[in-house]
All heavy atoms as an XYZ file, in Angstrom:
925
protein
N      24.839     39.524     -4.608
C      25.525     38.663     -5.560
C      27.023     38.751     -5.317
O      27.535     39.791     -4.941
C      25.224     39.094     -6.983
C      23.822     38.828     -7.418
S      23.533     37.074     -7.426
C      22.603     36.902     -8.878
N      27.657     37.660     -5.601
C      29.098     37.602     -5.444
C      29.690     36.960     -6.699
O      29.051     36.141     -7.337
C      29.436     36.789     -4.192
C      30.851     36.911     -3.776
C      31.055     36.461     -2.352
C      32.531     36.595     -2.050
N      32.862     36.238     -0.708
N      30.924     37.316     -7.017
C      31.587     36.833     -8.229
C      32.552     35.712     -7.853
O      33.321     35.835     -6.899
C      32.339     37.990     -8.876
C      33.058     37.644    -10.144
C      33.541     38.937    -10.775
C      35.019     38.923    -10.965
N      35.514     40.135    -11.621
N      32.498     34.611     -8.622
C      33.357     33.455     -8.413
C      33.937     32.987     -9.738
O      33.321     33.176    -10.782
C      32.553     32.264     -7.862
C      31.815     32.508     -6.586
C      30.524     33.024     -6.586
C      32.393     32.206     -5.362
C      29.830     33.233     -5.404
C      31.699     32.410     -4.171
C      30.424     32.916     -4.205
O      29.745     33.118     -3.031
N      35.084     32.342     -9.699
C      35.500     31.512    -10.832
C      34.824     30.173    -10.628
O      34.307     29.875     -9.544
C      37.030     31.303    -10.870
O      37.410     30.581     -9.690
C      37.777     32.621    -10.970
N      34.832     29.323    -11.625
C      34.190     28.017    -11.495
C      34.813     27.228    -10.347
O      34.109     26.712     -9.478
C      34.296     27.239    -12.812
C      33.536     25.957    -12.779
C      32.163     25.950    -12.963
C      34.175     24.755    -12.542
C      31.442     24.772    -12.907
C      33.473     23.578    -12.484
C      32.104     23.576    -12.676
N      36.128     27.154    -10.311
C      36.807     26.412     -9.249
C      36.543     27.050     -7.891
O      36.303     26.355     -6.901
C      38.325     26.359     -9.510
O      38.547     25.752    -10.774
C      39.045     25.558     -8.442
N      36.572     28.368     -7.848
C      36.291     29.062     -6.598
C      34.883     28.766     -6.099
O      34.665     28.564     -4.897
N      33.919     28.724     -7.011
C      32.544     28.412     -6.640
C      32.440     26.997     -6.089
O      31.840     26.778     -5.035
C      31.621     28.588     -7.842
C      30.151     28.242     -7.620
C      29.541     29.130     -6.547
C      29.389     28.361     -8.933
N      33.037     26.055     -6.763
C      32.993     24.664     -6.310
C      33.624     24.521     -4.927
O      33.037     23.910     -4.026
C      33.708     23.763     -7.322
C      33.694     22.275     -7.044
C      32.286     21.737     -6.859
C      34.385     21.545     -8.182
N      34.779     25.123     -4.727
C      35.437     25.051     -3.418
C      34.634     25.771     -2.338
O      34.574     25.307     -1.197
C      36.851     25.618     -3.499
C      37.775     24.723     -4.296
O      37.581     23.519     -4.374
N      38.775     25.318     -4.921
N      33.988     26.870     -2.691
C      33.172     27.604     -1.730
C      31.946     26.792     -1.321
O      31.579     26.769     -0.138
C      32.746     28.971     -2.299
O      33.926     29.723     -2.578
C      31.871     29.740     -1.323
N      31.328     26.115     -2.268
C      30.164     25.287     -1.933
C      30.582     24.160     -0.988
O      29.871     23.860     -0.023
C      29.492     24.720     -3.198
C      28.910     25.855     -4.040
C      28.392     23.731     -2.822
C      28.415     25.420     -5.403
N      31.722     23.551     -1.231
C      32.204     22.481     -0.343
C      32.442     23.046      1.057
O      32.030     22.446      2.055
C      33.471     21.824     -0.922
C      33.110     21.006     -2.167
C      34.152     20.932      0.132
C      34.298     20.509     -2.968
N      33.071     24.217      1.139
C      33.317     24.835      2.444
C      31.994     25.228      3.117
O      31.824     25.068      4.329
C      34.232     26.051      2.291
C      34.644     26.651      3.580
N      35.434     26.003      4.499
C      34.339     27.854      4.122
C      35.601     26.783      5.554
N      34.945     27.914      5.354
N      31.042     25.726      2.323
C      29.703     26.050      2.827
C      29.077     24.817      3.471
O      28.522     24.886      4.565
C      28.834     26.563      1.673
C      27.369     26.695      1.995
C      26.894     27.760      2.743
C      26.463     25.761      1.528
C      25.543     27.895      3.026
C      25.106     25.883      1.805
C      24.647     26.953      2.552
N      29.179     23.667      2.805
C      28.604     22.435      3.355
C      29.317     22.013      4.639
O      28.672     21.496      5.545
C      28.646     21.301      2.324
C      27.602     21.413      1.251
C      26.161     21.265      1.737
O      25.921     20.813      2.873
O      25.254     21.615      0.958
N      30.610     22.236      4.732
C      31.333     21.922      5.968
C      30.803     22.767      7.119
O      30.555     22.252      8.221
C      32.835     22.170      5.787
C      33.499     21.181      4.859
C      34.904     21.586      4.443
O      35.343     22.715      4.756
O      35.561     20.767      3.777
N      30.622     24.062      6.873
C      30.116     24.960      7.911
C      28.649     24.679      8.219
O      28.220     24.756      9.375
C      30.305     26.421      7.491
C      31.758     26.839      7.390
C      32.499     26.686      8.711
O      31.968     27.106      9.755
O      33.628     26.136      8.690
N      27.879     24.353      7.191
C      26.475     24.019      7.378
C      26.340     22.774      8.257
O      25.502     22.729      9.154
C      25.807     23.790      6.017
C      24.311     23.525      6.018
C      23.539     24.698      6.622
C      23.843     23.245      4.594
N      27.183     21.784      8.014
C      27.177     20.564      8.832
C      27.400     20.904     10.308
O      26.678     20.414     11.188
C      28.247     19.589      8.342
C      28.462     18.437      9.294
C      27.580     17.364      9.309
C      29.521     18.442     10.188
C      27.752     16.314     10.202
C      29.696     17.399     11.083
C      28.817     16.342     11.086
O      28.982     15.304     11.971
N      28.387     21.739     10.585
C      28.663     22.142     11.970
C      27.442     22.820     12.593
O      27.071     22.536     13.728
C      29.859     23.093     12.028
C      31.180     22.457     11.695
C      32.267     23.516     11.691
C      33.552     23.014     11.080
N      34.559     24.089     10.964
N      26.843     23.738     11.839
C      25.681     24.467     12.319
C      24.520     23.522     12.612
O      23.887     23.602     13.672
C      25.270     25.521     11.285
C      23.962     26.266     11.545
C      24.088     27.132     12.786
C      23.598     27.108     10.340
N      24.241     22.623     11.685
C      23.124     21.697     11.847
C      23.360     20.748     13.010
O      22.443     20.419     13.761
C      22.886     20.929     10.544
C      22.454     21.792      9.359
C      22.470     20.983      8.077
C      21.089     22.426      9.607
N      24.602     20.319     13.193
C      24.952     19.445     14.314
C      24.741     20.177     15.633
O      24.180     19.607     16.578
C      26.401     18.949     14.178
O      26.535     18.252     12.931
C      26.767     18.007     15.301
N      25.183     21.431     15.693
C      24.989     22.238     16.908
C      23.515     22.382     17.257
O      23.147     22.408     18.426
C      25.597     23.633     16.736
C      27.097     23.660     16.741
C      27.659     25.026     16.344
O      26.877     26.009     16.244
O      28.872     25.109     16.119
N      22.665     22.479     16.224
C      21.232     22.626     16.445
C      20.566     21.284     16.742
O      19.366     21.235     16.983
C      20.571     23.278     15.228
C      20.915     24.741     15.051
C      20.189     25.319     13.849
C      20.390     26.801     13.752
N      19.396     27.550     14.506
N      21.334     20.191     16.664
C      20.777     18.869     16.931
C      19.954     18.317     15.792
O      19.163     17.392     15.983
N      20.123     18.859     14.604
C      19.370     18.424     13.428
C      20.187     17.382     12.665
O      20.763     17.644     11.609
C      19.014     19.627     12.560
C      18.179     20.693     13.277
C      18.066     21.951     12.434
C      16.808     20.148     13.645
N      20.247     16.206     13.233
C      21.126     15.143     12.736
C      20.782     14.718     11.311
O      21.680     14.536     10.485
C      21.095     13.933     13.695
C      21.468     14.360     15.117
C      21.982     12.815     13.197
C      22.772     15.125     15.236
N      19.495     14.588     11.002
C      19.106     14.169      9.650
C      19.579     15.188      8.612
O      20.145     14.816      7.576
C      17.593     13.993      9.558
C      17.139     13.509      8.189
C      15.628     13.358      8.110
O      14.985     13.077      9.139
O      15.104     13.516      6.994
N      19.354     16.462      8.893
C      19.811     17.505      7.968
C      21.337     17.539      7.894
O      21.907     17.765      6.820
C      19.270     18.868      8.380
C      17.764     19.085      8.200
C      17.359     20.443      8.755
C      17.366     18.974      6.745
N      22.011     17.307      9.012
C      23.480     17.284      9.025
C      23.996     16.132      8.165
O      24.974     16.295      7.422
C      23.996     17.162     10.455
N      23.349     14.975      8.248
C      23.764     13.828      7.432
C      23.566     14.112      5.948
O      24.385     13.705      5.115
C      23.002     12.579      7.856
C      23.434     12.059      9.218
C      22.560     10.931      9.745
O      21.544     10.574      9.107
O      22.905     10.405     10.824
N      22.488     14.811      5.607
C      22.268     15.198      4.208
C      23.387     16.121      3.733
O      23.846     16.020      2.591
C      20.916     15.881      4.043
C      19.743     14.949      4.215
C      18.407     15.670      4.202
O      18.352     16.865      3.830
O      17.407     15.031      4.575
N      23.832     17.006      4.609
C      24.930     17.915      4.278
C      26.207     17.132      3.989
O      26.933     17.441      3.030
C      25.150     18.903      5.422
O      26.231     19.760      5.137
N      26.489     16.127      4.802
C      27.677     15.283      4.585
C      27.595     14.606      3.219
O      28.582     14.573      2.466
C      27.827     14.231      5.708
C      28.882     13.196      5.346
C      28.167     14.901      7.019
N      26.428     14.079      2.877
C      26.252     13.410      1.576
C      26.479     14.376      0.423
O      27.151     14.036     -0.557
C      24.864     12.784      1.483
C      24.685     11.584      2.369
C      23.271     11.047      2.289
C      23.065      9.936      3.302
N      21.663      9.488      3.333
N      25.920     15.594      0.541
C      26.131     16.584     -0.523
C      27.605     16.927     -0.654
O      28.144     16.988     -1.765
C      25.319     17.854     -0.240
C      23.848     17.725     -0.486
C      23.151     19.074     -0.443
N      23.308     19.755      0.833
C      22.456     19.668      1.852
N      21.386     18.907      1.755
N      22.674     20.353      2.969
N      28.267     17.135      0.484
C      29.690     17.504      0.468
C      30.520     16.403     -0.192
O      31.394     16.689     -1.022
C      30.176     17.775      1.890
C      31.594     18.299      1.936
C      32.046     18.593      3.342
N      32.126     17.360      4.103
C      31.705     17.200      5.355
N      31.172     18.201      6.013
N      31.822     16.054      5.958
N      30.253     15.164      0.145
C      31.008     14.055     -0.453
C      30.760     13.972     -1.951
O      31.698     13.734     -2.720
C      30.670     12.741      0.244
C      31.178     12.671      1.671
C      32.660     12.988      1.799
O      33.472     12.433      1.037
O      33.022     13.816      2.667
N      29.514     14.156     -2.381
C      29.219     14.136     -3.817
C      29.920     15.284     -4.530
O      30.431     15.121     -5.637
C      27.716     14.160     -4.044
C      27.096     12.803     -3.678
C      25.614     12.780     -3.704
N      25.040     13.053     -4.998
C      23.743     13.287     -5.184
N      22.918     13.271     -4.171
N      23.278     13.534     -6.390
N      29.972     16.450     -3.872
C      30.671     17.587     -4.469
C      32.164     17.313     -4.595
O      32.783     17.662     -5.601
C      30.438     18.850     -3.638
C      29.055     19.459     -3.742
C      28.833     20.471     -2.639
C      28.843     20.087     -5.114
N      32.740     16.691     -3.592
C      34.167     16.350     -3.672
C      34.431     15.363     -4.802
O      35.432     15.473     -5.508
C      34.649     15.783     -2.338
C      34.852     16.863     -1.309
C      35.517     16.337     -0.068
N      35.765     17.437      0.854
C      35.620     17.357      2.155
N      35.243     16.222      2.718
N      35.858     18.393      2.912
N      33.542     14.382     -4.962
C      33.689     13.429     -6.068
C      33.625     14.158     -7.407
O      34.441     13.903     -8.293
C      32.593     12.368     -6.003
C      32.728     11.394     -4.870
C      31.515     10.487     -4.737
O      30.680     10.426     -5.655
O      31.395      9.850     -3.671
N      32.651     15.030     -7.558
C      32.486     15.788     -8.795
C      33.701     16.676     -9.035
O      34.171     16.799    -10.165
C      31.197     16.641     -8.742
C      31.156     17.652     -9.864
C      29.984     15.756     -8.798
N      34.227     17.269     -7.976
C      35.344     18.188     -8.162
C      36.565     17.482     -8.718
O      37.333     18.078     -9.465
C      35.692     18.898     -6.846
O      36.310     18.016     -5.939
N      36.736     16.216     -8.396
C      37.865     15.464     -8.939
C      37.739     15.270    -10.442
O      38.737     15.104    -11.134
C      37.995     14.102     -8.244
C      38.418     14.248     -6.808
O      39.093     15.200     -6.436
N      38.013     13.303     -5.977
N      36.518     15.293    -10.949
C      36.286     15.095    -12.382
C      36.181     16.429    -13.117
O      36.719     16.594    -14.200
C      34.987     14.277    -12.593
C      34.649     14.150    -14.059
C      35.113     12.913    -11.945
N      35.517     17.397    -12.521
C      35.182     18.644    -13.210
C      36.150     19.781    -12.915
O      36.020     20.845    -13.482
C      33.754     19.080    -12.820
C      32.749     18.025    -13.211
C      33.357     20.373    -13.475
C      31.335     18.384    -12.882
N      37.138     19.600    -12.098
C      37.948     20.726    -11.634
C      38.862     21.273    -12.725
O      39.916     21.769    -12.456
C      38.710     20.363    -10.339
C      38.899     21.538     -9.404
C      40.072     19.849    -10.631
C      37.826     22.195     -8.837
N      38.445     21.186    -13.921
C      39.110     21.854    -15.031
C      38.431     23.211    -15.129
O      37.217     23.293    -15.045
C      38.899     21.054    -16.336
C      39.455     21.789    -17.526
C      39.493     19.682    -16.203
N      39.194     24.255    -15.267
C      38.560     25.571    -15.385
C      37.647     25.564    -16.602
O      38.106     25.486    -17.739
C      39.609     26.674    -15.535
C      40.329     27.025    -14.283
C      39.412     27.656    -13.228
O      38.471     28.383    -13.557
O      39.669     27.387    -12.058
N      36.347     25.609    -16.337
C      35.362     25.543    -17.413
C      35.351     26.848    -18.208
O      35.069     26.853    -19.386
C      33.972     25.270    -16.837
C      33.877     23.967    -16.062
S      34.218     22.519    -17.046
C      32.802     22.504    -18.107
N      35.624     27.919    -17.531
C      35.585     29.217    -18.190
C      36.323     30.237    -17.339
O      36.453     30.057    -16.140
C      34.119     29.671    -18.395
O      34.128     30.931    -19.044
C      33.383     29.776    -17.089
N      36.805     31.260    -17.976
C      37.399     32.349    -17.214
C      36.370     33.446    -16.955
O      36.649     34.407    -16.269
C      38.608     32.922    -17.972
C      39.768     31.948    -18.114
C      40.886     32.575    -18.948
C      40.299     31.524    -16.755
N      35.171     33.271    -17.524
C      34.096     34.210    -17.271
C      33.665     34.090    -15.821
O      33.584     32.989    -15.286
C      32.895     33.910    -18.177
C      33.150     34.150    -19.641
C      33.376     35.625    -19.944
O      32.659     36.470    -19.415
O      34.309     35.899    -20.716
N      33.376     35.206    -15.182
C      32.933     35.125    -13.789
C      31.537     34.521    -13.685
O      30.741     34.606    -14.617
C      32.921     36.585    -13.341
C      32.797     37.371    -14.593
C      33.460     36.567    -15.681
N      31.284     33.915    -12.560
C      29.964     33.379    -12.240
C      29.429     34.213    -11.089
O      30.050     34.288    -10.034
C      30.055     31.892    -11.833
C      30.622     31.062    -12.986
C      28.695     31.371    -11.387
C      30.974     29.634    -12.599
N      28.291     34.839    -11.298
C      27.678     35.659    -10.261
C      26.547     34.874     -9.617
O      25.633     34.420    -10.295
C      27.123     36.960    -10.850
C      28.205     37.886    -11.337
C      28.619     37.873    -12.656
C      28.819     38.760    -10.455
C      29.630     38.723    -13.096
C      29.827     39.616    -10.885
C      30.214     39.589    -12.213
O      31.208     40.429    -12.634
N      26.642     34.716     -8.323
C      25.587     34.035     -7.577
C      25.613     34.527     -6.130
O      26.276     35.510     -5.823
C      25.709     32.500     -7.698
O      24.541     31.885     -7.164
C      26.946     31.961     -7.028
N      24.922     33.830     -5.275
C      24.746     34.255     -3.888
C      26.063     34.307     -3.133
O      27.044     33.688     -3.525
C      23.787     33.295     -3.162
C      24.349     31.879     -3.207
C      22.410     33.348     -3.743
C      23.700     30.940     -2.272
N      26.030     35.036     -2.035
C      27.142     35.027     -1.090
C      26.802     33.950     -0.061
O      25.859     34.097      0.722
C      27.274     36.400     -0.441
C      28.468     36.492      0.497
O      28.834     35.471      1.119
O      29.024     37.598      0.626
N      27.544     32.877     -0.078
C      27.228     31.717      0.766
C      27.266     32.042      2.247
O      26.514     31.480      3.037
C      28.181     30.566      0.456
C      27.904     29.945     -0.875
C      28.535     30.413     -2.011
C      26.996     28.920     -1.001
C      28.267     29.874     -3.249
C      26.709     28.367     -2.231
C      27.350     28.838     -3.361
N      28.117     32.964      2.636
C      28.251     33.268      4.061
C      27.083     34.110      4.554
O      26.662     33.971      5.708
C      29.606     33.885      4.340
C      30.640     33.036      3.660
C      31.571     33.445      2.744
C      30.800     31.612      3.770
N      32.293     32.363      2.291
C      31.836     31.221      2.903
C      30.161     30.618      4.493
C      32.256     29.895      2.754
C      30.568     29.294      4.347
C      31.606     28.953      3.477
N      26.511     34.922      3.690
C      25.288     35.653      4.030
C      24.149     34.645      4.208
O      23.372     34.721      5.163
C      24.946     36.697      2.942
C      23.550     37.259      3.140
C      25.983     37.810      2.925
N      24.075     33.684      3.297
C      23.020     32.670      3.379
C      23.190     31.795      4.617
O      22.214     31.429      5.269
C      22.997     31.813      2.110
C      22.703     32.588      0.846
C      21.406     33.382      0.911
O      20.385     32.837      1.372
O      21.410     34.559      0.494
N      24.428     31.449      4.944
C      24.680     30.641      6.140
C      24.250     31.397      7.395
O      23.655     30.809      8.307
C      26.150     30.241      6.223
C      26.509     29.216      7.296
C      25.801     27.891      7.055
C      28.015     29.007      7.335
N      24.496     32.690      7.436
C      24.053     33.496      8.576
C      22.528     33.498      8.688
O      21.984     33.460      9.796
C      24.577     34.926      8.478
C      26.053     35.033      8.814
O      26.588     34.113      9.475
O      26.676     36.028      8.413
N      21.836     33.542      7.550
C      20.369     33.479      7.571
C      19.913     32.127      8.130
O      19.013     32.057      8.967
C      19.794     33.675      6.171
C      19.932     35.065      5.629
C      19.372     35.123      4.217
C      19.625     36.447      3.545
N      19.178     36.445      2.146
N      20.527     31.050      7.640
C      20.161     29.704      8.079
C      20.410     29.556      9.573
O      19.630     28.913     10.290
C      20.929     28.640      7.263
C      20.455     28.651      5.804
C      20.769     27.247      7.884
C      21.317     27.839      4.854
N      21.472     30.139     10.055
C      21.827     30.064     11.480
C      20.681     30.559     12.371
O      20.479     30.066     13.472
C      23.095     30.888     11.718
C      23.665     30.778     13.092
C      25.038     31.440     13.200
N      26.060     30.520     12.693
C      26.813     30.719     11.618
N      26.704     31.823     10.920
N      27.700     29.832     11.248
N      19.902     31.515     11.882
C      18.832     32.125     12.677
C      17.560     31.270     12.725
O      16.720     31.479     13.596
C      18.511     33.510     12.133
C      19.677     34.470     12.287
C      19.411     35.791     11.619
C      20.655     36.662     11.704
N      20.572     37.851     10.887
N      17.411     30.343     11.790
C      16.200     29.521     11.773
C      16.248     28.451     12.853
O      17.294     27.904     13.159
C      16.030     28.824     10.416
C      15.771     29.770      9.259
C      16.542     29.702      8.111
C      14.753     30.714      9.304
C      16.314     30.556      7.044
C      14.520     31.570      8.247
C      15.297     31.484      7.118
O      15.075     32.313      6.068
N      15.083     28.138     13.393
C      14.946     27.089     14.401
C      14.260     25.850     13.811
O      14.581     24.726     14.139
C      14.111     27.585     15.582
C      14.641     28.847     16.211
C      15.634     28.542     17.282
C      16.006     29.803     18.027
N      17.365     30.183     17.868
N      13.302     26.079     12.939
C      12.471     25.021     12.376
C      13.217     24.277     11.262
O      13.680     24.898     10.307
C      11.188     25.648     11.823
C      10.214     24.637     11.239
O      10.406     23.426     11.444
O       9.254     25.085     10.585
N      13.323     22.946     11.382
C      14.006     22.161     10.342
C      13.401     22.345      8.945
O      14.114     22.300      7.950
C      13.855     20.715     10.809
C      13.565     20.796     12.262
C      12.877     22.109     12.492
N      12.104     22.589      8.868
C      11.461     22.797      7.561
C      11.959     24.092      6.932
O      12.261     24.139      5.736
C       9.919     22.785      7.704
C       9.457     21.379      8.120
C       9.246     23.229      6.409
C       8.002     21.291      8.513
N      12.083     25.144      7.738
C      12.617     26.414      7.237
C      14.072     26.251      6.801
O      14.488     26.810      5.782
C      12.552     27.496      8.319
C      11.177     28.025      8.598
C      11.210     29.111      9.659
O      11.836     28.892     10.717
O      10.610     30.169      9.413
N      14.828     25.493      7.572
C      16.239     25.271      7.246
C      16.369     24.511      5.938
O      17.150     24.885      5.067
C      16.953     24.546      8.404
C      17.037     25.470      9.628
C      18.337     24.070      7.974
C      17.531     24.800     10.890
N      15.583     23.442      5.788
C      15.629     22.663      4.545
C      15.260     23.540      3.345
O      15.895     23.483      2.301
C      14.702     21.461      4.633
C      14.807     20.523      3.426
C      13.834     19.363      3.511
N      13.956     18.609      4.736
C      14.807     17.608      4.935
N      15.642     17.273      3.979
N      14.823     16.951      6.073
N      14.223     24.378      3.485
C      13.822     25.262      2.397
C      14.945     26.241      2.057
O      15.226     26.478      0.882
C      12.553     26.029      2.771
C      12.070     26.942      1.644
C      10.909     27.797      2.061
C      10.442     28.733      0.982
N      11.451     29.446      0.237
N      15.598     26.792      3.073
C      16.694     27.737      2.830
C      17.851     27.069      2.098
O      18.439     27.661      1.185
C      17.163     28.335      4.148
N      18.168     25.833      2.475
C      19.231     25.089      1.788
C      18.846     24.851      0.331
O      19.652     25.054     -0.587
C      19.529     23.765      2.516
C      20.137     24.048      3.896
C      20.466     22.884      1.675
C      20.189     22.835      4.818
N      17.605     24.440      0.100
C      17.131     24.225     -1.276
C      17.197     25.520     -2.087
O      17.581     25.506     -3.267
C      15.713     23.669     -1.282
C      15.655     22.227     -0.847
O      16.661     21.520     -0.829
N      14.477     21.769     -0.480
N      16.833     26.638     -1.458
C      16.888     27.926     -2.150
C      18.319     28.284     -2.546
O      18.558     28.822     -3.637
C      16.290     29.037     -1.282
C      14.777     28.923     -1.125
O      14.142     28.148     -1.874
O      14.239     29.601     -0.235
N      19.279     27.979     -1.676
C      20.689     28.213     -1.994
C      21.051     27.460     -3.271
O      21.613     28.026     -4.206
C      21.606     27.776     -0.826
C      23.053     27.633     -1.289
C      21.504     28.758      0.326
N      20.703     26.188     -3.313
C      21.076     25.388     -4.484
C      20.308     25.777     -5.735
O      20.861     25.731     -6.839
C      20.969     23.898     -4.168
C      22.182     23.447     -3.390
C      22.139     23.261     -2.021
C      23.408     23.295     -4.030
C      23.271     22.905     -1.304
C      24.540     22.944     -3.330
C      24.461     22.753     -1.971
O      25.592     22.412     -1.278
N      19.072     26.220     -5.608
C      18.337     26.711     -6.781
C      19.046     27.907     -7.404
O      19.189     27.997     -8.619
C      16.912     27.100     -6.397
C      15.963     25.949     -6.389
C      14.492     26.419     -6.235
N      13.692     25.290     -5.880
C      13.452     24.876     -4.630
N      13.941     25.551     -3.610
N      12.726     23.810     -4.401
N      19.477     28.831     -6.552
C      20.189     30.022     -7.041
C      21.493     29.644     -7.750
O      21.815     30.187     -8.807
C      20.500     30.967     -5.872
C      19.303     31.671     -5.318
C      18.752     32.735     -6.248
O      19.545     33.368     -6.981
O      17.524     32.925     -6.249
N      22.227     28.731     -7.170
C      23.520     28.339     -7.740
C      23.319     27.598     -9.063
O      24.070     27.801    -10.017
C      24.340     27.509     -6.742
C      25.652     27.062     -7.362
C      24.601     28.321     -5.484
N      22.298     26.750     -9.127
C      22.018     26.028    -10.376
C      21.818     27.013    -11.519
O      22.377     26.839    -12.613
C      20.783     25.104    -10.218
C      20.249     24.659    -11.568
C      21.132     23.892     -9.373
N      21.032     28.052    -11.278
C      20.792     29.045    -12.326
C      22.088     29.688    -12.810
O      22.256     29.939    -14.003
C      19.843     30.127    -11.817
C      18.415     29.678    -11.721
C      17.492     30.812    -11.287
O      17.780     31.986    -11.611
O      16.494     30.506    -10.620
N      22.997     29.947    -11.890
C      24.257     30.593    -12.257
C      25.206     29.641    -12.978
O      25.991     30.073    -13.820
C      24.931     31.152    -11.006
N      25.129     28.355    -12.664
C      26.099     27.384    -13.181
C      25.661     26.753    -14.502
O      26.508     26.361    -15.301
C      26.357     26.290    -12.114
C      27.118     25.124    -12.669
C      27.091     26.899    -10.934
N      24.368     26.667    -14.748
C      23.885     25.976    -15.954
C      24.559     26.426    -17.249
O      24.928     25.578    -18.061
C      22.365     26.106    -16.074
C      21.637     25.066    -15.268
C      20.131     25.151    -15.394
O      19.589     26.268    -15.501
O      19.503     24.089    -15.382
N      24.753     27.731    -17.469
C      25.399     28.130    -18.721
C      26.864     27.680    -18.822
O      27.414     27.598    -19.908
C      25.330     29.659    -18.703
C      24.288     30.008    -17.702
C      24.283     28.888    -16.713
N      27.484     27.385    -17.694
C      28.895     27.024    -17.672
C      29.095     25.517    -17.740
O      29.922     25.022    -18.495
C      29.579     27.590    -16.394
C      31.034     27.183    -16.336
C      29.425     29.092    -16.335
N      28.339     24.782    -16.924
C      28.508     23.333    -16.865
C      27.181     22.668    -16.535
O      26.744     22.672    -15.381
C      29.542     22.954    -15.793
O      29.587     21.546    -15.623
N      26.561     22.087    -17.540
C      25.295     21.397    -17.340
C      25.489     20.193    -16.416
O      24.631     19.903    -15.581
C      24.696     20.957    -18.678
C      23.285     20.424    -18.531
S      22.144     21.599    -17.765
C      21.709     22.576    -19.164
N      26.617     19.516    -16.525
C      26.884     18.357    -15.667
C      26.918     18.765    -14.197
O      26.308     18.127    -13.342
C      28.206     17.694    -16.053
C      28.531     16.464    -15.234
C      29.831     15.805    -15.637
O      30.432     16.191    -16.660
O      30.256     14.908    -14.908
N      27.614     19.834    -13.906
C      27.688     20.314    -12.525
C      26.320     20.816    -12.067
O      25.890     20.555    -10.943
C      28.744     21.405    -12.409
C      29.007     21.877    -11.008
C      29.096     20.982     -9.950
C      29.178     23.218    -10.750
C      29.343     21.419     -8.648
C      29.429     23.668     -9.458
C      29.510     22.769     -8.407
N      25.606     21.524    -12.938
C      24.267     22.015    -12.593
C      23.335     20.848    -12.274
O      22.556     20.918    -11.315
C      23.699     22.857    -13.737
N      23.415     19.784    -13.037
C      22.582     18.612    -12.766
C      22.929     17.989    -11.416
O      22.034     17.523    -10.701
C      22.703     17.580    -13.881
C      21.966     18.009    -15.131
O      21.014     18.784    -15.060
N      22.403     17.513    -16.272
N      24.195     17.970    -11.073
C      24.596     17.460     -9.758
C      23.983     18.319     -8.662
O      23.447     17.819     -7.691
C      26.119     17.443     -9.627
C      26.624     16.952     -8.294
C      26.318     15.488     -8.069
O      26.723     14.650     -8.844
N      25.588     15.184     -7.027
N      24.042     19.629     -8.834
C      23.472     20.533     -7.844
C      21.959     20.402     -7.759
O      21.392     20.491     -6.670
C      23.874     21.974     -8.156
C      25.365     22.293     -8.076
C      25.618     23.719     -8.542
C      25.895     22.079     -6.682
N      21.303     20.174     -8.889
C      19.844     19.985     -8.890
C      19.449     18.787     -8.042
O      18.384     18.796     -7.434
C      19.329     19.779    -10.318
C      19.228     21.035    -11.120
C      18.702     20.716    -12.515
C      18.753     21.920    -13.415
N      18.320     21.606    -14.790
N      20.302     17.783     -8.010
C      19.963     16.579     -7.236
C      19.956     16.869     -5.733
O      19.442     16.067     -4.962
C      20.944     15.446     -7.548
O      22.215     15.679     -6.945
N      20.480     18.014     -5.310
C      20.491     18.383     -3.893
C      19.196     19.090     -3.480
O      18.968     19.322     -2.313
C      21.656     19.321     -3.579
C      23.015     18.720     -3.813
C      24.109     19.544     -3.950
C      23.202     17.355     -3.888
C      25.376     19.019     -4.153
C      24.474     16.814     -4.105
C      25.559     17.656     -4.234
N      18.379     19.452     -4.452
C      17.149     20.217     -4.169
C      16.013     19.258     -3.863
O      15.805     18.301     -4.497
C      16.785     21.145     -5.350
C      17.932     22.122     -5.596
C      15.484     21.854     -5.109
C      17.782     22.968     -6.843
């Protein structure tokens, strides 16, 4: 588990998607890479609306870079898609008490 502020979490997820896109492109998984671009763009749109500090309470959730390293090791697109969905399931649980709107946006990525 890692501790984030709301803004830090949102920015980290966007950066995670940027790195995920690079990884998926390198693996030749174009469809999954395009999905990553769509998620990143939706997150950027949401960040323009929600980037008000929702709370000063910390948000504890996964370490995105540990998860990205796990995804890097997978070869099968089905395993990769499941790992990405698992990342967002974990984050949704952590974010729901803070921002239902943001959690709903993240749920749409699963």
